[in-house]
C-alpha positions as CSV (number, residue, x, y, z in Angstrom):
1,X,222.8,-24.3,39.9
2,X,224.8,-27.2,39.2
3,X,227.1,-28.4,42.0
4,X,229.7,-30.9,41.6
5,X,232.4,-32.3,44.1
6,X,235.9,-31.2,42.8
7,X,238.1,-34.1,42.0
8,X,240.4,-33.4,45.2
9,X,237.4,-33.2,48.0
10,X,235.7,-36.6,46.1
11,X,239.4,-38.1,46.7
12,X,239.5,-36.6,50.3
13,X,236.3,-38.1,51.1
14,X,237.7,-41.8,49.0
15,X,240.6,-41.3,51.2
16,X,238.7,-41.6,54.6
17,X,236.7,-44.0,53.5
18,X,239.4,-46.2,53.2
19,X,241.2,-45.5,56.5
20,X,238.0,-45.8,58.1
21,X,237.3,-49.2,56.4
22,X,240.6,-50.3,57.8
23,X,239.8,-49.1,61.7
24,X,237.8,-51.9,62.1
25,X,235.1,-49.0,63.4
26,X,232.5,-51.6,64.9
27,X,235.1,-52.8,67.6
28,X,236.0,-49.6,68.0
29,X,232.5,-48.4,69.0
30,X,232.0,-51.5,71.3
31,X,235.0,-50.3,73.0
32,X,233.7,-46.9,73.5
33,X,230.7,-47.6,74.8
34,X,232.1,-49.9,77.5
35,X,234.0,-46.9,78.7
36,X,237.4,-47.3,76.8
37,X,237.9,-44.3,74.7
38,X,241.6,-45.9,73.7
39,X,240.5,-46.9,70.4
40,X,239.1,-44.2,69.6
41,X,241.4,-41.4,70.5
42,X,243.5,-43.4,68.1
43,X,241.2,-43.5,65.4
44,X,240.7,-39.6,66.0
45,X,244.3,-38.8,65.7
46,X,244.7,-40.8,62.5
47,X,241.5,-38.2,61.2
48,X,243.0,-35.4,62.3
49,X,246.2,-36.3,60.8
50,X,244.3,-36.6,57.3
51,X,242.9,-33.0,58.2
52,X,239.1,-33.5,59.2
53,X,239.3,-31.7,62.4
54,X,241.1,-28.9,61.0
55,X,238.4,-28.0,58.6
56,X,236.9,-25.4,61.1
57,X,239.8,-23.8,62.4
58,X,241.2,-21.1,60.7
59,X,244.9,-20.9,59.8
60,X,245.9,-18.3,62.5
61,X,245.4,-21.2,64.7
62,X,246.9,-23.9,62.9
63,X,244.0,-25.1,61.2
64,X,243.0,-25.0,57.1
65,X,239.1,-23.6,57.7
66,X,236.6,-22.9,57.7
67,X,235.9,-25.4,54.7
68,X,232.4,-26.5,54.9
69,X,232.3,-28.5,51.8
70,X,235.2,-30.1,52.7
71,X,233.9,-30.3,56.2
72,X,230.4,-32.1,54.8
73,X,232.1,-34.5,52.8
74,X,234.3,-35.9,55.6
75,X,231.6,-36.1,58.2
76,X,229.2,-38.0,55.6
77,X,232.5,-40.3,55.2
78,X,232.3,-40.7,59.4
79,X,228.6,-40.9,59.9
80,X,229.0,-44.1,57.2
81,X,231.2,-45.4,59.6
82,X,229.6,-44.6,62.7
83,X,233.1,-43.3,64.1
84,X,232.7,-42.4,68.1
85,X,233.2,-39.1,69.5
86,X,232.0,-35.6,69.2
87,X,232.7,-34.8,66.2
88,X,230.1,-32.5,65.2
89,X,230.4,-31.0,68.9
90,X,234.3,-30.5,68.1
91,X,233.9,-29.4,64.9
92,X,231.4,-26.3,66.0
93,X,233.5,-25.6,69.2
94,X,236.5,-24.7,66.6
95,X,233.8,-22.2,65.4
96,X,233.0,-20.8,68.5
97,X,236.5,-20.1,70.0
98,X,237.5,-18.7,66.5
99,X,234.8,-16.3,67.3
100,X,235.3,-16.1,70.9
101,X,239.4,-15.2,69.9
102,X,241.9,-14.1,72.8
103,X,243.5,-16.9,74.7
104,X,241.0,-19.1,74.6
105,X,240.8,-19.5,71.6
106,X,244.8,-19.6,71.5
107,X,245.2,-22.3,74.5
108,X,242.2,-24.9,72.3
109,X,242.1,-24.3,68.8
110,X,245.7,-26.0,67.8
111,X,244.8,-28.9,70.1
112,X,241.7,-29.0,68.3
113,X,243.1,-29.3,64.6
114,X,245.6,-31.5,65.6
115,X,243.5,-33.9,67.1
116,X,245.0,-33.4,70.4
117,X,242.0,-31.9,71.9
118,X,238.5,-33.5,71.8
119,X,235.8,-31.1,73.1
120,X,232.2,-31.2,73.6
121,X,229.9,-28.1,74.0
122,X,226.4,-27.5,75.4
123,X,224.8,-24.2,73.9
124,X,221.4,-22.6,74.7
125,X,218.5,-23.5,72.5
126,X,220.1,-26.7,71.9
127,X,219.6,-28.8,74.8
128,X,221.7,-28.9,77.9
129,X,223.6,-32.3,77.2
130,X,226.9,-32.4,76.1
131,X,227.8,-35.9,74.2
132,X,230.6,-38.2,75.3
133,X,231.9,-35.2,77.6
134,X,233.6,-38.2,79.9
135,X,235.8,-38.6,77.1
136,X,236.5,-34.5,75.9
137,X,239.5,-33.1,77.2
138,X,236.8,-29.8,77.5
139,X,233.5,-29.5,77.5
140,X,232.5,-25.7,76.8
141,X,229.1,-23.9,77.7
142,X,227.4,-20.9,76.7
143,X,224.8,-19.0,78.5
144,X,223.8,-15.7,77.3
145,X,226.9,-13.7,76.0
146,X,229.2,-15.7,78.6
147,X,231.6,-18.4,77.4
148,X,232.5,-20.7,80.2
149,X,234.4,-23.9,81.1
150,X,233.0,-26.6,82.9
151,X,234.7,-28.1,85.7
152,X,233.9,-31.8,85.2
153,X,231.3,-33.7,82.4
154,X,228.6,-34.1,85.1
155,X,226.1,-36.5,85.7
156,X,225.4,-39.3,82.9
157,X,222.0,-39.3,80.9
158,X,220.1,-42.1,79.5
159,X,220.5,-42.4,75.6
160,X,219.3,-44.0,73.0
161,X,223.1,-44.7,71.3
162,X,225.3,-46.1,74.0
163,X,228.3,-45.0,72.0
164,X,227.0,-41.6,72.4
165,X,226.7,-41.0,75.7
166,X,224.7,-37.7,77.5
167,X,226.2,-35.2,80.0
168,X,224.6,-32.9,81.6
169,X,227.8,-30.8,82.7
170,X,228.5,-29.7,86.4
171,X,227.7,-25.9,86.4
172,X,230.1,-22.9,87.3
173,X,233.4,-22.5,86.0
174,X,234.8,-19.0,85.6
175,X,234.0,-17.1,82.5
176,X,236.7,-17.7,79.6
177,X,235.2,-15.2,77.1
178,X,232.2,-12.6,77.2
179,X,230.6,-9.7,75.5
180,X,228.5,-9.5,72.4
181,X,231.0,-11.7,70.0
182,X,230.1,-14.9,72.0
183,X,226.6,-14.8,71.1
184,X,227.5,-14.6,67.4
185,X,229.9,-16.9,67.9
186,X,227.3,-19.1,69.5
187,X,224.6,-18.6,66.6
188,X,227.7,-20.0,64.2
189,X,229.0,-22.7,65.9
190,X,224.9,-24.1,66.2
191,X,224.8,-23.9,62.8
192,X,227.9,-25.6,62.4
193,X,227.2,-28.3,65.2
194,X,223.5,-28.8,62.9
195,X,225.0,-28.8,59.4
196,X,228.0,-31.6,61.0
197,X,225.3,-33.9,62.2
198,X,222.8,-33.9,59.2
199,X,226.2,-34.8,57.3
200,X,226.2,-37.7,60.0
201,X,222.7,-38.8,59.4
202,X,223.0,-39.0,56.4
203,X,225.9,-41.3,55.9
204,X,224.3,-43.3,58.7
205,X,221.8,-43.8,56.7
206,X,223.6,-44.4,53.8
207,X,225.1,-47.5,55.2
208,X,222.4,-48.4,56.6
209,X,221.0,-48.8,52.9
210,X,224.0,-50.2,52.0
211,X,223.8,-53.2,54.4
212,X,219.9,-53.6,53.5
213,X,220.5,-53.9,49.8
214,X,223.4,-56.4,50.4
215,X,221.3,-58.2,53.2
216,X,218.1,-58.9,50.8
217,X,220.1,-60.2,48.1
218,X,221.5,-63.1,50.1
219,X,217.9,-63.8,52.3
220,X,215.9,-65.9,50.4
221,X,212.4,-66.9,50.9
222,X,210.2,-69.3,48.7
223,X,213.6,-70.1,46.7
224,X,214.3,-66.5,45.7
225,X,215.7,-63.7,47.6
226,X,213.5,-61.4,49.0
227,X,214.9,-58.2,47.2
228,X,213.4,-59.4,44.1
229,X,210.1,-58.9,45.9
230,X,207.6,-55.6,44.1
231,X,207.5,-54.5,48.1
232,X,210.9,-54.5,49.3
233,X,212.0,-53.4,46.0
234,X,209.9,-50.1,46.5
235,X,210.8,-49.7,50.4
236,X,214.4,-49.5,49.2
237,X,213.8,-47.1,46.4
238,X,211.8,-44.6,48.5
239,X,214.9,-44.8,51.1
240,X,217.3,-43.7,48.4
241,X,215.1,-41.6,47.3
242,X,215.2,-39.7,50.7
243,X,218.5,-40.0,50.8
244,X,219.3,-38.7,47.4
245,X,217.1,-35.1,48.1
246,X,219.0,-34.6,51.1
247,X,222.2,-34.6,49.4
248,X,221.9,-31.9,47.9
249,X,220.0,-29.5,50.3
250,X,223.2,-30.4,52.6
251,X,225.6,-29.1,50.0
252,X,223.7,-26.4,49.3
253,X,223.9,-25.2,53.1
254,X,227.8,-25.9,52.6
255,X,227.5,-23.5,49.9
256,X,225.7,-20.9,51.7
257,X,228.1,-21.2,54.6
258,X,230.7,-20.9,52.7
259,X,229.6,-17.9,51.0
260,X,228.8,-16.5,54.9
261,X,232.7,-17.4,55.4
262,X,233.8,-15.1,52.4
263,X,231.7,-12.2,53.7
264,X,232.7,-12.2,57.1
265,X,236.1,-13.6,56.3
266,X,236.4,-15.6,59.7
267,X,233.6,-18.0,59.2
268,X,232.1,-17.0,62.7
269,X,229.2,-14.6,61.0
270,X,228.2,-11.1,61.5
271,X,227.0,-9.8,64.6
272,X,223.6,-10.4,63.1
273,X,224.3,-13.9,61.6
274,X,223.1,-15.1,58.5
275,X,219.4,-15.7,58.3
276,X,220.1,-17.8,54.9
277,X,223.0,-20.2,56.1
278,X,220.7,-20.8,59.3
279,X,217.7,-21.9,57.1
280,X,219.9,-23.7,54.6
281,X,221.3,-25.6,57.6
282,X,217.9,-26.6,59.2
283,X,216.2,-27.5,55.7
284,X,219.5,-30.2,55.3
285,X,219.3,-30.9,58.7
286,X,215.6,-31.8,58.7
287,X,215.9,-33.9,55.1
288,X,219.2,-35.7,56.0
289,X,217.8,-36.7,59.8
290,X,214.3,-38.1,58.4
291,X,215.9,-40.0,55.4
292,X,218.6,-41.5,58.1
293,X,216.0,-42.6,60.0
294,X,213.5,-43.7,57.4
295,X,216.7,-46.0,56.3
296,X,217.1,-47.4,60.1
297,X,213.4,-48.3,59.7
298,X,214.0,-49.8,56.6
299,X,216.8,-51.8,57.8
300,X,215.6,-53.0,60.6
301,X,212.3,-54.3,59.0
302,X,213.8,-56.0,56.5
303,X,216.7,-57.3,58.7
304,X,213.4,-59.3,60.3
305,X,214.6,-60.0,64.2
306,X,218.5,-60.5,63.5
307,X,218.2,-56.7,63.6
308,X,217.9,-56.4,66.7
309,X,220.9,-58.1,68.2
310,X,223.8,-57.0,69.4
311,X,226.3,-59.3,67.3
312,X,225.0,-57.5,64.2
313,X,227.6,-54.7,63.5
314,X,224.4,-53.0,62.1
315,X,222.8,-52.8,65.5
316,X,225.3,-49.5,66.0
317,X,224.0,-47.5,63.0
318,X,220.3,-48.6,63.6
319,X,220.9,-47.0,67.5
320,X,222.5,-43.9,66.4
321,X,220.1,-42.6,63.5
322,X,217.2,-41.3,65.9
323,X,219.5,-39.6,68.3
324,X,221.3,-37.8,65.0
325,X,218.1,-36.8,63.6
326,X,217.1,-35.2,66.8
327,X,220.6,-33.9,68.0
328,X,221.1,-29.9,67.3
329,X,217.9,-29.3,66.4
330,X,214.9,-31.4,66.1
331,X,212.8,-31.7,62.9
332,X,209.9,-29.5,64.3
333,X,212.6,-27.1,65.3
334,X,214.4,-27.1,61.5
335,X,211.1,-27.0,60.2
336,X,210.1,-23.8,61.7
337,X,213.4,-22.0,61.2
338,X,212.8,-22.6,57.7
339,X,209.5,-21.7,57.7
340,X,210.7,-18.4,59.4
341,X,213.4,-17.7,57.0
C-alpha cells in the first residue's frame, strides 16, 4: 500500500511548524521546568485554536475526531518543537472519556477540545505516574472497571526531563464512571497515548538530527568541517535511516486506528479491542522511540561537551528523548505486544 499525506494534512503540519517556531518554545520549556506554567498554557491555547486537541474528541462533544492521521501530523510537529505539557495524556483522555460517556464526558470533553482543560492520567499496565499533574486541571485514573478523578496531583518523582515532571496521583476520589465500557475505553486510551508518544518521539529525533547536521557543518577540525569526515557521515546516515523507517510504521498505525474508528463509529474500540491496531501502535512506538533515542546519542556525541550545557537549547531535546522512548510502553513491552499479535 502506498500512503501519502493529503495537501490539507501537509499544510496543517506546516502551519503548526510556523506557529511553534514563532512561539520560542525553548523559553516556554525553561519557564515550565521552573514551575511557571503561564507561557505553556498560553501556547496550549494557541494549539487548541489550531484544532490540535479537538482531533481526539468526537464531534458530539465539540471536537472533530477521532482523526489519528491528523493527530500524528500534529504530534510530530509538537515533538519537533518540544512543546511542554501532557500532550499525549490529554489526547488519550479524550478517547477515554468519550468511551466512558455520561456526565464526565459532557463535563470535560468540550474543555479538552477547546484547550481550556489540560488533563493527565494513569492507566493500569502503564506505570503509576501522571506527567505534569501539577499543571493539569484534572488527573484521571483507571483501576479495573472504575474511572476516578484524583483528588490531587500527589507527590513529585524524579524525572530525566525537568520539563516533564512525574507525579504519583493522590489515592482515593469517588468513581466518576464504572463498568465494562471503562475497560475497553482504557485499552483504547492506552493505544492513543502510546501512539501520540511515538509521534512526539519521532519529532524529537527529527529536530535532534537537524540540529546536529547544522552543527557539524559549522564546527571545524584540521581546517575542515567535521561533517566532511566519513565516520560522522555514517553516524548521521544511520540516524536518518532509523527515523525514516519509523515514519511509515507511525502512519501505518494511524491508518489502523482510523480503520478501527470506522468500524466502531466512535473510536473507542469494541469490547474486545483491536489486536491489529494495538500491535501496529506497539511497532510504531518501539521504532520511533528507539530512533529518537539514537538521534539523541548521536547529537550528544557529535556536539561534544557543549551538548551537556544548560545554555544550549538542544539539551531540552536530549533529555526528552529517553523518557519518550519509555513512556506508555517500554521497548521490551512493545516488542512483546508485537510478537503476541
